[in-house]
C-alpha positions in Angstrom: 0.0 0.0 0.0 1.1 3.5 -0.8 0.0 6.4 1.5 -2.5 4.1 3.1 -4.1 3.2 -0.2 -4.2 0.0 -2.2 -2.6 0.4 -5.6 -4.9 -1.4 -8.0 -4.8 -2.0 -11.7 -7.6 -3.1 -14.0 -6.8 -5.3 -17.0 -9.6 -5.3 -19.5 -11.9 -2.3 -19.7 -15.2 -3.8 -20.9 -18.6 -4.1 -19.3 -17.7 -6.1 -16.2 -14.8 -3.8 -15.5 -17.3 -1.1 -14.9 -18.7 -3.0 -11.9 -15.2 -3.3 -10.5 -14.6 0.4 -11.1 -17.8 1.5 -9.4 -17.2 -0.7 -6.4 -13.6 0.4 -6.0 -14.7 4.0 -6.1 -16.7 3.5 -3.0 -13.5 2.5 -1.1 -11.5 5.4 0.3 -8.4 3.3 0.6 -8.2 2.2 -3.0 -6.5 4.1 -5.8 -6.9 2.9 -9.4 -3.4 3.6 -10.8 -3.3 1.7 -14.1 -5.7 0.5 -16.8 -5.0 -1.8 -19.8 -7.0 -2.8 -22.8 -6.0 -4.2 -26.2 -8.5 -2.0 -28.1 -6.9 1.3 -28.9 -8.5 4.2 -26.9 -10.7 2.0 -24.8 -8.6 2.3 -21.6 -8.6 6.1 -22.1 -12.3 6.3 -22.5 -12.8 4.0 -19.5 -10.6 6.3 -17.4 -12.7 9.3 -18.5 -16.0 7.6 -17.8 -15.1 6.6 -14.3 -13.0 9.5 -13.2 -9.6 7.8 -13.3 -7.9 10.5 -15.2 -4.7 10.0 -13.2 -4.4 6.4 -14.1 -1.6 5.3 -16.4 -2.8 3.7 -19.6 -1.5 0.6 -21.4 -2.4 -1.3 -24.6 -1.8 -4.7 -23.1 -1.6 -6.5 -19.8 2.1 -7.2 -20.4 2.9 -3.5 -20.7 1.0 -2.8 -17.5 2.6 -5.5 -15.5 6.1 -4.6 -16.8 5.8 -1.0 -15.8 3.7 -1.0 -12.7 6.1 -2.1 -9.9 4.1 -1.1 -6.9 0.7 -2.7 -7.5 -0.9 -4.4 -4.6 -3.6 -6.1 -6.8 -5.1 -6.3 -10.2 -8.7 -7.0 -11.3 -8.6 -9.1 -14.5 -11.8 -8.4 -16.5 -10.8 -9.6 -19.9 -12.9 -12.0 -22.0 -12.8 -15.7 -20.9 -10.0 -16.9 -23.1 -7.7 -14.2 -21.7 -8.2 -15.0 -18.0 -5.3 -17.4 -17.6 -2.4 -15.6 -19.2 -2.5 -12.2 -17.4 -3.4 -14.0 -14.2 -0.3 -16.2 -14.4 1.9 -13.2 -15.4 0.6 -11.0 -12.6 1.2 -13.8 -10.0 4.7 -14.4 -11.3 5.4 -10.7 -10.7 4.2 -11.0 -7.1 0.8 -9.3 -7.6 -2.4 -10.4 -6.0 -5.2 -11.2 -8.4 -9.0 -11.3 -8.5 -10.1 -12.7 -11.9 -13.6 -12.7 -13.2 -15.6 -15.9 -13.7 -15.4 -18.4 -15.2 -11.9 -19.1 -13.8 -10.7 -20.1 -17.3 -11.9 -22.0 -20.3 -10.1 -25.3 -19.8 -9.0 -27.3 -16.8 -5.4 -27.2 -18.0 -5.5 -23.4 -17.9 -7.0 -23.5 -14.4 -4.3 -25.9 -13.2 -1.5 -23.6 -14.5 -3.2 -20.6 -12.7 -3.2 -22.5 -9.4 0.4 -23.6 -9.8 1.4 -19.9 -10.4 -0.6 -18.9 -7.3 1.2 -21.5 -5.1 4.6 -20.6 -6.5 4.1 -16.9 -5.9 2.6 -17.1 -2.4 0.1 -14.4 -3.5 -3.7 -14.5 -3.4 -5.8 -15.5 -6.4 -9.5 -15.1 -5.8 -12.2 -15.9 -8.4 -15.1 -13.5 -9.0 -18.1 -15.3 -7.7 -20.0 -12.3 -6.1 -23.3 -14.4 -5.6 -21.7 -15.9 -2.6 -22.1 -12.6 -0.8 -25.9 -12.4 -1.5 -28.0 -13.0 1.6 -30.2 -15.6 -0.1 -27.1 -17.6 -1.1 -25.6 -17.4 2.4 -28.9 -18.5 4.0 -29.3 -21.4 1.6 -25.8 -22.6 2.5 -26.6 -22.3 6.2 -29.7 -24.4 5.8 -27.9 -27.2 3.9 -25.1 -27.2 6.4 -27.4 -27.2 9.4 -28.0 -30.9 9.0 -31.8 -30.6 8.5 -31.5 -32.4 5.2 -29.2 -35.2 6.5 -26.7 -36.6 4.1 -27.2 -35.0 0.6 -27.3 -37.5 -2.3 -29.0 -35.7 -5.2 -29.1 -32.2 -6.6 -31.1 -30.8 -9.5 -29.9 -27.4 -10.5 -29.6 -25.0 -13.3 -31.9 -22.3 -14.6 -31.6 -19.8 -17.3 -33.6 -17.7 -19.7 -36.2 -18.3 -22.3 -34.5 -15.6 -24.3 -31.4 -13.8 -22.9 -28.4 -14.3 -25.1 -25.9 -11.4 -24.5 -23.8 -9.9 -27.2 -20.2 -8.6 -27.5 -17.4 -11.0 -26.8 -19.8 -13.5 -24.9 -20.9 -15.2 -28.1 -17.8 -16.1 -30.0 -15.6 -19.1 -29.3 -12.4 -17.1 -30.0 -13.1 -14.8 -27.1 -15.5 -16.6 -24.8 -14.7 -20.2 -25.3 -17.9 -21.2 -23.5 -21.4 -19.6 -23.6 -24.2 -20.0 -21.1 -22.2 -22.8 -19.4 -19.4 -20.5 -18.3 -21.4 -17.3 -18.0 -24.2 -18.4 -15.6 -23.8 -22.1 -15.3 -20.7 -21.7 -13.1 -22.8 -19.7 -10.7 -25.4 -22.4 -10.4 -22.8 -25.1 -9.8 -20.9 -23.0 -7.3 -24.1 -22.3 -5.2 -24.7 -26.0 -4.8 -21.1 -27.2 -4.5 -20.2 -24.6 -2.0 -23.2 -25.6 0.2 -22.1 -29.2 0.3 -18.4 -28.6 0.8 -17.2 -28.9 -2.8 -16.7 -32.7 -3.1 -14.4 -33.8 -5.9 -16.1 -34.4 -9.3 -15.5 -37.8 -10.8 -17.4 -38.2 -14.1 -19.7 -36.2 -16.4 -22.0 -37.1 -19.2 -23.3 -34.0 -21.0 -25.1 -32.4 -23.9 -24.8 -28.8 -25.2 -26.5 -27.0 -28.1 -26.6 -23.8 -30.1 -29.9 -24.1 -31.9 -31.3 -20.8 -31.0 -28.1 -18.8 -31.0 -27.3 -19.8 -34.6 -30.9 -19.3 -35.8 -31.1 -15.9 -37.5 -34.9 -15.9 -37.0 -34.4 -16.1 -33.3 -31.1 -14.2 -32.6 -29.9 -11.0 -34.2 -26.2 -12.0 -34.3 -26.6 -15.6 -35.4 -23.7 -15.2 -37.9 -21.3 -14.6 -35.0 -22.6 -17.1 -32.6 -20.2 -20.0 -31.9 -20.7 -21.1 -28.3 -23.4 -23.0 -26.3 -26.8 -21.5 -25.6 -28.0 -24.6 -23.6 -26.1 -27.3 -21.7 -27.2 -30.2 -19.6 -25.2 -32.8 -17.7 -25.2 -35.6 -15.2 -22.3 -35.2 -12.8 -21.0 -37.7 -10.3 -19.2 -36.5 -7.2 -17.2 -38.2 -4.4 -19.5 -39.4 -1.6 -22.1 -40.8 -3.9 -23.6 -37.4 -4.7 -25.0 -36.7 -8.2 -25.9 -33.4 -9.8 -28.6 -33.2 -12.5 -27.6 -29.9 -14.2 -29.1 -27.7 -17.0 -28.5 -24.1 -17.9 -29.6 -21.8 -20.8 -29.3 -18.4 -22.3 -32.2 -19.4 -24.6 -34.7 -22.2 -24.7 -38.3 -22.8 -25.6 -39.6 -22.9 -22.1 -39.7 -20.5 -19.2 -37.5 -22.5 -16.8 -35.8 -25.9 -16.8 -36.9 -26.2 -13.1 -36.1 -25.2 -9.6 -33.0 -26.3 -7.7 -33.8 -29.3 -5.6 -31.4 -30.7 -2.9 -32.4 -34.1 -1.6 -31.0 -35.4 1.6 -31.7 -38.6 3.5 -33.6 -36.6 6.2 -35.2 -33.9 4.2 -35.3 -31.9 0.9 -35.0 -28.3 -0.1 -36.5 -26.5 -3.0 -35.0 -23.2 -4.2 -36.9 -21.2 -6.8 -35.4 -21.0 -10.3 -33.8 -17.8 -11.4 -32.5 -16.6 -14.8 -28.8 -16.3 -13.8 -28.0 -17.3 -10.1 -26.3 -13.9 -9.8 -27.8 -13.3 -6.4 -31.3 -13.2 -5.0 -34.2 -15.7 -5.3 -37.6 -16.3 -3.7 -38.5 -18.1 -0.5 -37.2 -21.7 -0.2 -39.3 -24.6 0.9 -38.0 -27.3 3.4 -39.6 -30.8 3.2 -39.5 -33.1 6.2 -41.3 -36.1 7.6 -42.2 -35.5 11.3 -43.9 -38.1 13.4 -45.0 -39.9 10.3 -46.5 -36.8 8.7 -45.2 -35.1 5.6 -44.5 -31.5 6.4 -43.3 -28.6 4.3 -42.2 -25.3 5.6 -41.7 -22.1 3.7 -38.5 -20.5 4.8 -38.6 -16.7 4.6 -35.4 -16.1 2.7 -33.4 -12.9 3.3 -32.8 -10.7 0.3 -30.1 -8.3 -0.6 -26.5 -7.9 0.4 -23.9 -5.8 -1.3 -22.5 -8.6 -3.4 -19.9 -6.6 -5.4 -18.6 -4.7 -2.4 -18.4 -8.0 -0.4 -16.5 -9.7 -3.3 -13.9 -7.0 -3.7 -13.6 -5.8 -0.1 -13.0 -9.4 1.2 -10.3 -9.8 -1.4 -8.5 -6.6 -0.4 -8.8 -7.4 3.3 -7.1 -10.8 2.6 -4.4 -8.9 0.7 -3.9 -6.5 3.6 -3.9 -9.0 6.4 -2.2 -11.9 4.6 -5.4 -13.9 4.7 -6.8 -16.5 2.4 -8.7 -15.9 -0.9 -12.4 -15.4 -0.1 -13.3 -17.6 -3.2 -10.4 -20.0 -3.3 -9.0 -21.8 -6.3 -9.0 -25.0 -4.3 -12.8 -25.0 -4.8 -13.2 -23.3 -8.1 -10.7 -25.7 -9.7 -13.4 -28.3 -9.2 -16.0 -26.0 -10.8 -13.7 -25.5 -13.8 -13.1 -29.2 -14.0 -16.8 -29.8 -14.3 -17.2 -27.2 -17.0 -14.3 -28.7 -18.9 -15.8 -32.2 -18.5 -19.1 -31.0 -19.8 -17.5 -29.6 -23.0 -15.5 -32.8 -23.5 -18.4 -35.1 -22.9 -20.7 -33.1 -25.3 -18.0 -33.2 -28.0 -17.4 -36.9 -27.6 -21.0 -37.9 -27.1 -20.2 -40.1 -24.1 -19.3 -40.0 -20.4 -15.9 -38.8 -19.5 -13.8 -39.1 -16.3 -12.6 -35.9 -14.6 -8.9 -36.2 -13.8 -7.4 -33.2 -11.9 -3.5 -33.2 -12.0 -1.5 -33.0 -8.8 -0.6 -29.4 -8.0 
């Protein structure tokens, strides 16, 4: 820290970077000192839009990292296929990193990111702000309370009847994955975090692009080259299975609520279009004295997700703590996404093998 302020850089000045910028601006002990984007003029316009006129501007992450020797942290807000490289380079230079989700596009990339993290001794946190939503925290508390007993089956997913984004989200060369990596990773994280992130073992999956590539149904069909719908059956250690489906676009309003089944009870969580924080009241199902009982749980709403995400990261940097959303967990999330892609391509079940790190 310099003069009592975190020295922070932002790599990638697109839409999601604006959320980082607005949140950092609310923190008196943060100074945005450097910005980088590969599109000429974009970093300068970003600086102007958010009042960072004093920030130094660069045309690449490498230029920024080579010249900024006093950074405490960087926010990496690039498109998906460029998450791994700047993350690894920043860690190798001794800079703490928070990178947007998904962690990467492939499991191999994620493994290299974790190896760089461990070698550097610095913090690498992954941008899963839904964890800081009050609904999400309460759901996790209910699952971990023991009311459900041992969990053995989860149905989860969600998505939109029509809700394909544009920009770099829809092309393989930039995004790598579509709905699967954009909102599917949130749905998986919600459930996996609640049950303690058991290791994934196998995946059998399907993914499609029928609506995204249909010019009658999507305005940029000529550019579309990722998934708009994915479904998978995932086996985890401990005999737990996840029945998963996620969509940017489908011909139904929802693929169903999230259901968590335990040996002593069940929990129903209302479907949402993105799992980006906030959902309706949950319902707990139990059998008491031989009677089937269901209880609506008034579920708290709200929570400053973005502030919680970035503040917890900076506090860990300041105090030498642990990453608030650790790679030890999100590596499993990424392994599942990778497995879904491989299984869908091969048309058969695949094993998930995570290398030793």
